[in-house]
C-alpha positions in Angstrom: 17.8 -210.4 198.3 14.1 -210.6 197.8 14.2 -207.8 195.3 17.1 -209.4 193.5 15.2 -212.7 193.4 12.1 -211.1 192.1 14.0 -209.4 189.4 15.8 -212.6 188.4 12.5 -214.5 188.3 10.8 -211.8 186.2 13.9 -211.8 183.8 13.8 -215.6 183.6 10.2 -215.7 182.7 10.7 -213.0 180.0 13.6 -215.0 178.5 11.5 -218.1 178.6 8.6 -216.4 176.9 10.9 -215.1 174.2 12.3 -218.5 173.7 8.8 -220.0 173.3 7.9 -217.2 170.8 11.1 -218.0 168.8 10.2 -221.7 168.7 6.6 -220.9 167.5 7.9 -218.5 164.8 10.4 -221.1 163.6 7.7 -223.8 163.5 5.4 -221.5 161.4 8.1 -220.8 158.9 8.7 -224.5 158.4 5.1 -225.0 157.2 5.2 -222.4 154.4 7.3 -221.6 151.4 10.1 -219.1 152.5 9.8 -215.6 151.3 12.3 -215.2 148.3 15.1 -212.8 148.3 14.2 -209.4 147.0 16.4 -207.6 144.6 14.8 -204.3 145.3 14.2 -202.3 148.4 13.4 -204.5 151.4 11.4 -204.0 154.4 11.7 -205.7 157.7 7.9 -206.5 158.0 6.5 -209.4 156.2 2.8 -208.8 155.2 0.3 -211.7 155.2 -2.2 -211.6 152.4 -5.8 -212.8 153.4 -8.0 -213.8 150.5 -11.7 -214.1 150.0 -13.2 -216.0 147.0 -15.7 -213.8 145.3 -15.9 -214.8 141.6 -17.4 -217.7 139.7 -16.3 -220.0 137.0 -19.3 -219.9 134.9 -18.7 -219.6 131.1 -20.4 -216.5 130.0 -21.3 -214.7 126.7 -20.9 -211.2 127.8 -19.9 -209.1 130.8 -21.1 -210.5 134.2 -22.3 -206.9 134.8 -25.0 -207.5 132.2 -27.5 -209.8 133.9 -30.0 -209.9 131.1 -30.5 -213.1 129.0 -29.3 -212.6 125.4 -30.6 -214.2 122.3 -27.7 -214.8 119.9 -28.0 -215.3 116.1 -26.1 -218.3 114.8 -22.4 -217.6 114.1 -22.5 -220.5 111.6 -25.7 -221.8 109.9 -25.1 -223.6 106.6 -25.4 -226.9 104.8 -21.9 -228.3 104.5 -20.6 -230.4 101.7 -19.5 -233.9 102.7 -19.1 -237.2 100.9 -22.6 -238.4 100.8 -24.2 -241.7 101.6 -27.3 -242.2 99.4 -30.3 -244.3 100.3 -29.3 -246.9 97.7 -25.7 -247.7 98.8 -23.2 -247.6 101.6 -20.4 -245.5 100.3 -19.4 -242.8 98.0 -16.7 -242.4 95.4 -13.8 -240.1 96.5 -14.6 -237.4 93.8 -18.2 -237.0 94.6 -19.4 -233.5 94.0 -23.1 -233.9 94.8 -25.4 -232.0 97.1 -24.7 -231.0 100.8 -26.1 -233.4 103.3 -25.0 -232.2 106.6 -25.9 -228.9 108.3 -23.7 -227.1 110.8 -25.1 -224.5 113.2 -22.9 -222.8 115.7 -24.4 -220.4 118.4 -22.9 -218.6 121.3 -24.8 -219.7 124.4 -26.8 -217.1 126.3 -25.7 -215.3 129.4 -26.9 -216.8 132.6 -28.8 -214.5 135.0 -27.2 -213.3 138.2 -29.1 -215.9 140.2 -27.4 -218.7 138.5 -23.9 -217.6 139.3 -21.9 -220.2 141.3 -18.7 -220.0 143.2 -15.8 -222.3 142.5 -17.1 -225.8 143.6 -16.2 -227.1 147.0 -12.9 -229.0 147.1 -11.4 -227.5 143.9 -7.7 -226.5 144.2 -6.3 -223.3 143.1 -2.8 -221.7 143.4 -2.0 -218.0 144.1 1.5 -216.4 143.4 2.7 -213.1 144.8 5.1 -210.9 143.0 6.5 -207.6 144.2 7.2 -204.8 141.6 10.8 -203.7 141.6 11.4 -201.1 138.8 9.8 -202.5 135.7 10.2 -206.1 136.9 8.1 -208.4 139.1 10.0 -210.4 141.8 8.6 -213.6 143.2 7.6 -213.4 146.9 5.6 -216.5 147.8 2.9 -218.9 146.7 0.1 -220.9 148.4 -2.5 -223.5 147.4 -6.1 -223.4 148.6 -9.3 -225.3 148.2 -12.7 -223.9 148.0 -15.3 -225.0 150.6 -18.3 -223.5 149.0 -18.0 -220.2 150.9 -16.0 -217.0 150.4 -13.2 -218.2 152.8 -11.1 -221.0 151.2 -9.0 -223.5 153.0 -5.2 -223.1 152.9 -3.5 -226.4 151.9 0.1 -225.5 151.6 2.4 -222.5 151.6 1.4 -219.0 152.8 0.9 -215.7 150.9 3.5 -213.2 152.2 5.0 -210.1 150.7 7.1 -207.0 151.5 5.5 -203.7 151.4 5.3 -201.8 148.0 3.5 -202.5 144.8 2.5 -206.1 144.5 0.7 -208.4 142.0 -1.0 -211.6 142.6 -1.8 -214.2 139.8 -3.3 -217.6 140.1 -4.7 -220.6 138.2 -6.9 -223.6 138.7 -7.8 -226.7 136.7 -11.2 -226.8 138.3 -10.4 -230.2 139.8 -10.1 -231.6 143.3 -6.7 -232.9 142.5 -3.9 -231.2 144.4 -1.5 -229.1 142.3 1.8 -230.7 143.4 4.8 -229.2 145.0 5.1 -225.5 144.9 8.3 -224.5 143.0 11.0 -222.6 144.8 10.4 -219.7 142.6 8.4 -218.3 139.7 9.6 -215.9 136.9 6.9 -213.5 136.0 5.7 -213.6 132.4 8.1 -216.5 131.8 7.3 -219.6 133.9 4.6 -221.7 132.4 2.0 -224.1 133.7 0.8 -227.0 131.5 -2.8 -227.9 131.2 -2.8 -231.7 131.5 -6.5 -232.4 130.7 -8.4 -230.3 128.3 -11.5 -232.2 129.1 -11.7 -230.4 132.4 -11.1 -226.7 132.7 -8.5 -223.9 133.1 -9.1 -220.6 135.1 -6.8 -217.8 136.0 -6.8 -214.8 138.3 -4.8 -211.6 138.0 -5.1 -208.8 140.6 -3.3 -206.2 138.5 -0.9 -203.9 140.4 -1.9 -203.2 144.0 0.0 -200.1 145.2 1.0 -199.0 148.7 0.7 -202.4 150.3 2.3 -201.4 153.7 0.0 -202.5 156.5 0.4 -205.5 158.7 -2.0 -207.4 156.5 -3.8 -207.0 153.3 -7.2 -208.3 152.2 -7.5 -209.5 148.6 -10.7 -210.6 146.8 -10.0 -213.4 144.3 -12.3 -214.0 141.2 -11.3 -216.5 138.5 -11.9 -216.1 134.7 -12.1 -218.8 132.0 -9.1 -219.0 129.7 -10.6 -221.7 127.5 -13.9 -221.8 125.7 -16.5 -224.4 126.0 -18.1 -226.2 123.0 -21.1 -228.5 123.2 -21.5 -230.7 120.0 -24.8 -232.4 119.4 -25.3 -234.8 116.5 -28.6 -235.9 115.0 -30.0 -237.4 111.8 -33.2 -236.4 109.9 -35.1 -237.8 107.0 -34.1 -241.4 107.3 -36.5 -244.3 107.7 -34.9 -244.9 111.1 -33.1 -241.7 112.5 -30.5 -243.6 114.5 -26.7 -243.1 114.8 -24.4 -245.9 115.9 -20.7 -246.4 115.9 -19.9 -242.7 116.3 -16.3 -242.7 117.3 -13.2 -240.5 117.1 -14.9 -237.1 117.0 -12.6 -234.2 117.4 -12.2 -230.6 116.3 -9.1 -229.9 114.2 -6.4 -227.6 115.3 -8.1 -226.8 118.7 -5.2 -227.6 120.8 -5.0 -230.8 123.0 -2.0 -230.4 125.2 -1.2 -226.8 126.0 0.2 -224.3 128.4 -0.2 -220.9 129.9 2.5 -218.4 130.8 2.2 -217.1 134.4 1.6 -213.4 134.2 -1.0 -210.8 133.3 -4.6 -211.7 132.4 -3.8 -210.7 128.7 -1.7 -213.8 128.4 -3.5 -216.3 126.2 -3.4 -220.1 126.4 -0.8 -221.3 123.9 -2.0 -224.3 121.9 0.2 -226.8 120.2 -0.5 -228.2 116.7 -2.6 -231.1 117.8 -6.3 -231.5 117.6 -8.8 -231.5 120.5 -9.0 -234.7 122.4 -11.2 -237.3 120.5 -14.5 -238.3 122.1 -17.0 -241.0 121.1 -20.6 -239.9 121.7 -22.0 -243.2 120.7 -24.8 -243.1 123.3 -25.7 -239.5 124.3 -24.8 -237.9 120.9 -24.0 -234.8 122.9 -20.5 -234.0 124.4 -19.0 -230.9 125.9 -15.4 -230.2 125.4 -13.0 -227.4 126.2 -11.0 -225.7 123.5 -8.2 -223.3 123.1 -9.8 -220.0 121.8 -9.0 -219.1 118.2 -6.3 -216.5 117.7 -8.4 -215.1 114.9 -11.3 -215.8 112.6 -11.1 -219.1 110.7 -13.2 -222.0 109.6 -13.9 -224.9 112.0 -13.7 -228.6 111.1 -15.3 -231.5 113.0 -13.7 -235.0 112.2 -15.5 -238.3 112.5 -13.4 -241.5 112.5 -16.4 -243.8 112.1 -20.1 -243.1 111.8 -23.2 -245.2 110.9 -26.5 -243.6 110.2 -29.7 -245.6 109.8 -27.5 -248.7 109.3 -25.5 -247.1 106.5 -21.8 -246.6 107.1 -20.4 -243.1 106.4 -16.9 -243.3 104.8 -14.2 -243.4 107.5 -12.5 -240.1 108.4 -15.4 -238.0 107.3 -14.9 -234.3 108.0 -17.4 -231.4 108.1 -15.8 -228.0 107.5 -17.6 -224.7 107.5 -17.3 -222.3 104.7 -17.9 -219.4 107.1 -15.1 -218.1 109.4 -15.7 -217.4 113.1 -13.6 -216.8 116.2 -14.1 -218.9 119.4 -13.2 -216.5 122.3 -12.0 -217.3 125.8 -14.7 -217.5 128.5 -17.4 -218.1 125.9 -19.7 -221.1 125.7 -20.9 -222.4 122.3 -23.3 -225.0 121.0 -22.6 -226.7 117.6 -25.5 -228.6 116.2 -24.5 -231.1 113.4 -27.5 -232.7 111.5 -27.1 -235.3 108.9 -29.8 -235.3 106.3 -30.6 -238.1 103.8 -29.4 -237.1 100.4 -32.4 -236.4 98.3 -32.6 -238.2 94.9 -30.8 -241.1 93.2 -27.1 -241.1 92.7 -25.0 -244.0 91.5 -21.2 -244.0 91.9 -19.1 -244.8 88.8 -18.0 -248.2 90.4 -21.7 -249.2 90.6 -22.6 -248.4 87.0 -22.7 -252.0 85.5 -25.3 -251.7 82.6 -22.6 -251.2 79.9 -24.0 -253.4 77.1 -24.6 -250.4 74.8 -21.1 -249.0 74.8 -21.1 -247.2 78.2 -17.7 -245.6 78.5 -15.6 -244.6 81.6 -16.3 -241.0 80.7 -20.0 -241.8 80.7 -19.7 -243.2 84.1 -17.8 -240.2 85.4 -20.5 -237.9 84.0 -23.4 -239.9 85.4 -21.8 -240.4 88.8 -21.8 -236.6 89.4 -25.6 -236.4 88.7 -28.4 -236.8 91.3 -31.9 -237.6 89.7 -35.2 -236.9 91.3 -37.0 -239.9 92.9 -40.1 -239.2 90.7 -41.4 -237.5 87.7 -42.8 -233.9 88.0 -46.5 -234.0 89.1 -47.5 -230.3 89.9 -50.2 -228.3 88.3 -49.1 -225.0 89.9 -46.6 -222.4 88.8 -44.3 -222.4 91.9 -43.3 -224.8 94.6 -43.6 -227.8 92.4 -43.4 -231.3 93.6 -42.3 -234.7 92.2 -44.1 -238.0 92.4 -43.5 -240.1 95.5 -41.9 -243.1 93.6 -39.9 -243.8 90.5 -42.8 -245.9 89.2 -45.3 -243.1 89.2 -45.8 -241.7 85.7 -46.2 -238.0 86.9 -47.9 -235.5 84.7 -47.3 -234.5 81.0 -45.9 -231.1 79.9 -44.9 -229.1 76.9 -41.2 -228.4 76.4 -39.8 -226.0 79.0 -43.1 -224.8 80.5 -45.2 -225.4 83.5 -48.5 -227.2 83.5 -50.7 -225.9 80.6 -54.4 -226.9 81.2 -55.9 -225.3 78.2 -54.1 -226.6 75.1 -51.0 -225.5 73.5 -49.7 -222.1 74.6 -46.0 -222.2 73.5 -42.8 -223.5 74.8 -39.6 -222.4 76.4 -41.1 -220.0 78.9 -39.5 -221.5 81.9 -37.8 -224.6 83.1 -40.3 -226.0 85.6 -37.6 -227.9 87.3 -36.2 -224.7 88.7 -39.4 -224.1 90.4 -39.3 -227.1 92.7 -40.2 -226.4 96.3 -36.9 -225.6 97.8 -38.1 -226.3 101.4 -38.5 -229.9 100.4 -35.8 -230.5 97.7 -33.3 -227.7 98.1 -32.2 -225.6 95.1 -30.2 -226.4 92.0 -32.6 -228.7 90.1 -32.8 -228.5 86.3 -33.8 -230.5 83.1 -31.0 -232.8 81.8 -29.0 -231.9 78.7 -29.0 -234.0 75.5 -25.4 -235.1 76.0 -26.2 -236.3 79.5 -29.1 -238.3 78.1 -26.7 -239.7 75.5 -24.5 -241.0 78.3 -27.5 -242.3 80.1 -28.7 -244.1 77.0 -25.4 -245.8 76.6 -25.3 -247.0 80.2 -28.3 -249.2 79.9 -29.2 -252.7 78.8 -32.1 -251.3 76.8 -34.6 -253.8 78.0 -38.2 -253.1 79.0 -38.8 -254.8 82.3 -41.4 -254.6 85.1 -40.5 -253.0 88.4 -43.2 -252.9 91.1 -45.7 -253.8 88.5 -44.7 -250.9 86.2 -43.0 -251.4 82.8 -40.0 -249.3 82.1 -36.3 -249.3 81.8 -33.3 -249.3 84.2 -30.3 -247.0 83.6 -26.8 -247.4 85.1 -27.8 -250.2 87.6 -30.7 -252.6 87.5 -31.3 -252.3 91.3 -29.8 -249.1 92.6 -29.9 -247.0 89.4 -32.5 -244.9 87.7 -35.8 -246.5 86.6 -37.9 -244.6 84.1 -41.4 -245.9 83.4 -42.6 -246.2 79.8 -45.3 -243.7 80.4 -46.3 -242.9 76.9 -47.2 -239.3 75.8 -50.0 -236.9 74.9 -51.0 -235.2 71.7 -50.1 -231.5 71.8 -53.5 -230.2 71.1 -54.8 -231.8 74.2 -52.6 -229.6 76.4 -50.9 -230.9 79.7 -52.6 -233.6 81.5 -52.3 -236.3 84.2 -52.5 -239.3 81.8 -51.1 -240.2 78.4 -53.1 -240.5 75.2 -50.5 -242.5 73.2 -48.8 -245.7 74.2 -50.9 -246.1 77.3 -50.0 -249.7 77.5 -46.5 -249.1 79.0 -44.6 -250.0 75.9 -43.1 -246.6 75.0 -42.3 -243.2 76.4 -40.5 -239.9 75.8 -38.7 -237.6 78.2 -37.7 -234.0 77.4 -34.2 -232.7 77.5 -33.1 -229.0 77.9 -31.3 -228.7 74.6 -32.7 -226.8 71.6 -31.4 -227.0 68.0 -33.4 -224.7 65.9 -37.0 -225.6 66.3 -36.1 -229.1 67.6 -35.0 -230.5 70.9 -33.6 -233.7 72.2 -35.6 -236.3 73.9 -34.9 -239.6 75.5 -36.9 -242.2 73.7 -38.1 -245.5 75.1 -39.9 -247.8 72.6 -40.0 -251.6 72.5 -38.6 -251.9 68.9 -36.6 -248.7 68.7 -34.5 -248.6 71.9 -31.4 -246.5 71.8 -32.3 -244.3 68.8 -31.3 -240.6 69.0 -33.8 -238.3 67.5 -35.0 -234.7 67.6 -38.5 -233.6 68.6 -39.9 -230.8 66.6 -41.2 -227.9 68.6 -44.2 -226.3 66.9 -47.8 -225.9 67.8 -49.5 -229.2 68.6 -46.3 -230.9 69.9 -46.7 -233.8 72.3 -46.6 -233.4 76.1 -44.3 -235.8 78.0 -43.1 -236.5 81.5 -40.2 -234.4 82.8 -36.9 -235.8 84.3 -35.0 -233.3 86.4 -31.4 -233.2 87.3 -28.9 -230.8 88.8 -25.7 -229.4 87.2 -23.4 -226.8 88.6 -26.0 -225.8 91.3 -28.6 -225.1 88.6 -31.7 -227.0 87.8 -32.1 -228.5 84.4 -35.0 -230.3 82.8 -34.3 -233.3 80.7 -36.2 -236.0 78.8 -35.7 -239.3 80.6 -35.9 -241.5 77.5 -33.0 -243.4 76.1 -32.6 -241.6 72.8 -33.1 -238.3 71.0 -35.9 -238.3 68.4 -37.8 -236.3 65.9 -41.5 -236.4 65.9 -44.4 -234.0 65.9 -47.4 -233.3 68.2 -46.0 -234.8 71.4 -46.2 -234.0 75.1 -43.4 -235.4 77.1 -42.7 -236.5 80.7 -40.2 -234.5 82.8 -37.8 -235.9 85.3 -35.3 -233.6 87.1 -31.9 -234.2 88.4 -29.0 -232.3 89.8 -25.2 -232.7 90.2 -22.0 -231.1 89.0 -19.7 -231.8 86.1 
């Protein structure tokens, strides 16, 4: 009996132990997503997958194996044409074709050194999904969510990674946030199921283990490293050249066709983020003027457009919905970080929109207004004695220097004319390119768009064109006899009652000139070009990206022995 009792006791304890183990196993299965049915060969043993977090989520500009800091040349570096806002007004006519006043520079950020690498921040959620290869298909096995704790051993939050033996593949994703990822679906279909990216202002990272063959042990250790699927773009905005370089009311900034709401197909690492047709989420950098956004990488090379709903610079409002579009094409790639610098520069020169041309007493037509509205005039007459990198006077009331027709400063008497348009030799670092002397027809339009009255402005007598406050003011600066050569002062009409300005047109041995004279305002005449001509100030303007020298006076004239003033302008017709 004793032997029987002992055997019964031992059998009872064994049965009780098995019962306890059974309860324990059932309890564990209840806490994880059950292993899915396998359409392929099955194995009795379920293999747990243990993971270690080894990668980082830093945006990079090259392979992480390259630890050196790289210096990248700008991908885009150009002045971009936008509807300009001049120093004399607050808006711009819709058909403005004047100079570029915004620069766009796009540079790929440099690669961080190894010491700056960081693991996924603590508390960030990520999801891993296991598939088992069956033939050419991948069959869902299990999924689990983890959070990083700042070490290589993440914290399991829900589910459990289990698989059957064979060839497996593990993929995963993370939004780089501390928000949980929701309920794990009952199943995933490889290369078909999608995950939506709810917030493009955050991040999106993925993991792909590739095929792992011969997984048949009681456990498998898997290193996990995430890669960026978006690109990062930092946009900085700044003004330059204004009396007060301040930006206010900067709202509704976004990049066109960058993808706002988007998704990713769960599968291999080659799967790209699919963008919809929306733009990036708008931001309003009114205070910092520097904002970092995430974007869907470009599928190929293309231009890039930055949109501004509203923008005020130096107290002047830029037209609503202004857009800056590069002429150069680039490709923003996944995992790369870029910096775009947009710099607004005060438009050089004087430009008056057609709607603001109101000095029409002398027959100014709508066509005259259209022509003049597309021209930008220098803010002063030419005042250089050098052959290159010429400058203009600092104010419209400065007479400037006196020159023979189409030639640089000649200090030793008459040496001929027509050698070079001095306006084309302006210092491009200060004024940009494209300046030239005005044509006779443009001066004719300018002459008609004036009230032909000599008035004083800042103590200097002269005449207003186009508009009596925001237009072009040309001083009655007189002229010099030709035999006296170029000079800094006039020798005729030094009292401020008359003046001549060269044009670029030549007709035989004569050229047009804009003529300002108290009793002969608005007369069109020719100026004879022969030894001993007068020297006059030079007005400069811009047409079709070329510099032209023009006389700034009201009319064309004929006379001998004159040296005129030059004023330059630029624009397009």
